[in-house]
C-alpha positions as CSV (number, residue, x, y, z in Angstrom):
1,M,-34.5,18.9,37.6
2,R,-36.3,15.7,36.5
3,I,-39.2,16.2,34.2
4,I,-42.3,14.3,35.2
5,Y,-44.2,13.2,32.1
6,T,-47.9,13.4,33.1
7,E,-50.6,11.5,31.3
8,E,-51.6,14.8,29.6
9,V,-48.0,15.4,28.4
10,R,-47.7,11.8,27.2
11,K,-50.9,12.0,25.1
12,F,-49.8,15.4,23.6
13,I,-46.5,13.9,22.5
14,L,-48.2,10.9,21.1
15,G,-50.4,13.1,19.0
16,I,-47.7,15.3,17.5
17,Y,-44.4,13.4,17.4
18,K,-44.5,11.8,14.0
19,G,-42.6,13.5,11.2
20,K,-41.1,16.1,13.6
21,S,-37.5,16.5,14.8
22,H,-36.7,16.1,18.5
23,K,-36.1,19.9,18.7
24,E,-39.5,20.6,17.2
25,I,-41.3,18.2,19.6
26,A,-39.5,19.8,22.6
27,T,-40.5,23.3,21.5
28,L,-44.2,22.3,21.1
29,V,-44.3,20.5,24.4
30,N,-42.6,23.3,26.2
31,K,-44.9,25.9,24.8
32,Q,-48.0,23.9,25.5
33,F,-47.2,23.0,29.1
34,N,-44.6,25.6,30.1
35,L,-41.9,23.1,30.6
36,N,-38.2,23.1,29.9
37,L,-37.6,19.8,28.0
38,T,-34.4,19.5,26.0
39,E,-33.9,18.0,22.6
40,F,-32.0,15.1,24.1
41,G,-34.6,14.6,26.8
42,I,-37.3,14.2,24.1
43,S,-35.0,11.8,22.2
44,T,-34.5,9.6,25.3
45,Y,-38.3,9.7,26.1
46,L,-39.2,8.6,22.6
47,S,-36.6,5.8,22.5
48,R,-37.7,4.4,25.9
49,N,-41.3,4.3,24.8
50,G,-40.5,2.8,21.3
51,L,-41.7,5.9,19.4
52,R,-39.9,6.7,16.1
53,T,-40.3,10.1,14.5
54,E,-39.3,8.7,11.1
55,R,-36.6,11.4,10.9
56,A,-32.9,10.4,10.7
57,F,-30.9,11.1,13.8
58,R,-28.3,13.8,13.1
59,Y,-24.9,13.7,14.8
60,S,-23.8,17.2,15.8
61,E,-20.2,18.3,15.3
62,E,-19.7,17.9,19.1
63,M,-21.0,14.3,18.9
64,K,-18.7,13.5,16.0
65,E,-15.7,14.9,17.7
66,F,-16.5,13.0,20.9
67,I,-16.6,9.7,19.1
68,K,-13.5,10.5,17.1
69,K,-11.7,11.3,20.4
70,I,-12.7,8.1,22.3
71,H,-13.3,5.4,19.7
72,K,-9.8,3.9,19.5
73,G,-9.2,0.8,21.6
74,K,-12.8,0.6,22.7
75,S,-15.5,-1.9,21.8
76,Y,-18.7,-0.6,20.1
77,Q,-20.5,-1.4,23.4
78,E,-18.1,0.9,25.3
79,I,-18.4,3.6,22.7
80,K,-22.2,3.4,22.8
81,D,-22.3,3.6,26.6
82,L,-20.0,6.6,26.8
83,F,-21.8,8.3,24.0
84,N,-25.3,7.8,25.4
85,E,-24.2,8.9,28.9
86,K,-22.5,12.0,27.5
87,F,-25.4,13.2,25.3
88,D,-28.4,11.6,27.2
89,V,-29.5,9.6,24.1
90,D,-30.2,5.9,23.5
91,K,-28.2,4.8,20.5
92,T,-27.8,1.1,19.8
93,I,-24.5,-0.7,19.2
94,N,-25.4,-1.2,15.5
95,E,-26.1,2.5,15.1
96,I,-22.7,3.4,16.7
97,K,-20.9,0.7,14.6
98,C,-22.5,2.0,11.4
99,F,-21.5,5.6,12.2
100,C,-17.9,4.6,12.9
101,Q,-17.7,2.6,9.7
102,D,-19.3,5.3,7.6
103,N,-16.7,7.8,9.0
104,D,-13.7,5.4,8.7
105,M,-13.2,5.3,12.5
106,K,-11.6,1.9,13.2
107,N,-11.6,1.1,16.9
108,G,-8.8,-1.5,16.5
109,V,-10.5,-4.0,18.8
110,D,-10.2,-7.6,17.6
111,C,-13.6,-9.2,17.8
112,R,-12.1,-12.8,17.6
113,F,-11.9,-13.7,21.3
114,Q,-9.4,-16.3,22.6
115,K,-10.7,-19.3,24.5
116,E,-12.0,-18.5,28.0
117,R,-11.5,-14.8,27.3
118,I,-14.5,-12.6,28.4
119,P,-15.7,-10.5,25.4
120,T,-15.3,-6.7,25.9
121,N,-18.9,-6.1,24.8
122,K,-20.4,-8.4,27.4
123,I,-23.0,-6.6,29.4
124,P,-21.7,-6.1,33.0
125,V,-23.6,-6.7,36.2
126,G,-25.1,-3.4,37.3
127,T,-26.1,-2.3,33.7
128,E,-29.6,-0.7,33.5
129,R,-32.0,-0.7,30.6
130,F,-35.6,0.3,30.0
131,R,-38.3,-2.1,28.8
132,K,-41.9,-1.6,27.8
133,H,-44.5,-3.7,29.6
134,Y,-48.3,-3.3,29.2
135,E,-47.9,0.2,27.6
136,K,-45.7,1.4,30.5
137,T,-41.9,1.7,30.6
138,Y,-39.9,0.2,33.5
139,L,-36.2,0.3,34.5
140,Y,-34.4,-3.1,34.8
141,I,-31.0,-3.8,36.3
142,K,-28.7,-6.8,35.7
143,I,-27.9,-8.3,39.1
144,K,-25.9,-11.4,38.2
145,E,-24.6,-13.6,35.5
146,P,-25.3,-15.2,33.1
147,N,-28.2,-12.8,32.2
148,I,-30.3,-12.2,35.3
149,W,-32.3,-8.9,35.1
150,V,-34.9,-7.7,37.6
151,L,-37.1,-4.6,38.0
152,K,-34.9,-1.9,39.6
153,H,-37.6,-0.5,41.8
154,R,-38.3,-3.9,43.4
155,Y,-34.6,-4.5,43.7
156,L,-34.0,-1.2,45.5
157,Y,-37.1,-1.7,47.8
158,E,-36.2,-5.2,48.8
159,K,-32.6,-4.2,49.4
160,T,-33.8,-1.6,51.8
161,Y,-36.9,-3.3,53.5
162,G,-36.6,-7.0,52.6
163,P,-38.8,-9.3,50.5
164,I,-42.1,-8.0,49.2
165,P,-45.0,-10.2,50.4
166,K,-46.8,-12.3,47.7
167,N,-50.1,-10.5,48.2
168,M,-48.5,-7.0,47.9
169,K,-47.0,-4.9,45.2
170,L,-45.2,-1.6,44.8
171,L,-47.0,1.5,43.7
172,F,-45.3,4.6,42.1
173,L,-46.7,7.5,44.2
174,N,-46.4,10.0,41.4
175,G,-47.5,7.6,38.7
176,D,-44.1,7.7,36.9
177,T,-42.8,4.1,36.5
178,M,-39.4,5.4,35.6
179,D,-39.0,7.2,38.9
180,V,-37.5,4.4,41.0
181,R,-36.6,6.5,44.1
182,I,-37.4,4.7,47.4
183,E,-39.5,7.7,48.5
184,N,-41.7,7.3,45.4
185,L,-42.5,3.7,46.2
186,K,-45.4,2.5,48.4
187,L,-46.4,-1.1,49.3
188,V,-50.1,-1.7,48.6
189,S,-52.2,-4.8,48.4
190,Y,-53.6,-6.0,45.0
191,A,-57.1,-5.1,46.3
192,E,-56.0,-1.6,47.2
193,E,-54.4,-1.1,43.7
194,L,-57.6,-2.3,42.0
195,I,-59.6,0.4,43.9
196,L,-57.0,3.0,43.2
197,N,-57.2,2.3,39.5
198,R,-61.0,2.0,39.3
199,Q,-61.5,5.2,41.3
200,K,-58.7,7.1,39.6
201,L,-56.9,7.8,42.9
202,I,-53.3,7.8,41.6
203,F,-52.1,11.3,41.0
204,N,-48.9,13.1,39.8
205,D,-48.7,14.5,43.4
206,P,-47.4,11.8,45.8
207,E,-49.3,13.3,48.7
208,F,-52.6,13.1,46.8
209,T,-51.9,9.4,46.0
210,K,-51.2,8.7,49.7
211,T,-54.6,10.1,50.5
212,G,-56.0,7.9,47.7
213,I,-54.4,4.8,49.4
214,N,-56.1,5.7,52.7
215,I,-59.4,6.1,50.9
216,A,-58.9,2.6,49.3
217,K,-58.2,1.1,52.8
218,V,-61.5,2.7,54.1
219,I,-63.5,1.3,51.1
220,L,-62.0,-2.2,51.7
221,K,-62.7,-2.0,55.4
222,A,-66.3,-0.9,54.9
223,A,-66.8,-3.8,52.4
224,D,-65.3,-6.3,54.9
225,N,-67.6,-5.0,57.7
226,T,-70.6,-5.3,55.4
227,R,-69.7,-8.9,54.5
228,K,-69.4,-9.8,58.2
229,E,-72.7,-8.2,59.0
230,N,-74.5,-10.1,56.2
231,S,-72.9,-13.4,57.3
232,N,-74.1,-12.9,60.8
233,A,-77.6,-11.9,59.8
């Protein structure tokens, strides 16, 4: 089950994460909010939000055996992708490369590419990554070469419903910018979003947020009627 990081949970993590292991953070958060976060789940959350605990990452025996089993004949990019997917972490190519070199694991891949040969570590179309923007984390997807990335929630919405009008934007109904499911997205105007933020009408519960959108529409309609009345006076 996907864990929704509420604003309260985010602030709690921000206040206690430094100097603690991922396991310790998970334990404290679970106890405080009666959740079931895993060590790897915390590791991924911290990485996506650019938070470092200042504690060295420790490879478990299972992790070491996994890399040992798959590393031969694969690029560091491929090893990294397989490792991150297997253990739900967010290690970089350099971190994986250093681990392999420190443990004398030679992958046997020649990094000197022949003319017109596509490098094995080239990021393929369809690759996804998280980026931080204005204190929030968003999911991007590579849609074409040479290096074209777009916001995945916009990509999915437009693929389903067509282009988003210029005066409209997508709202995450549960407030989680990493939850890009179509059912979590709602098209609103910039004016409606402004009211939603000012009146604090965006909630963790999508149904409450939908009600908030209706309230914003009523406020805008009332303001429009008042302007018309004043102009006709």
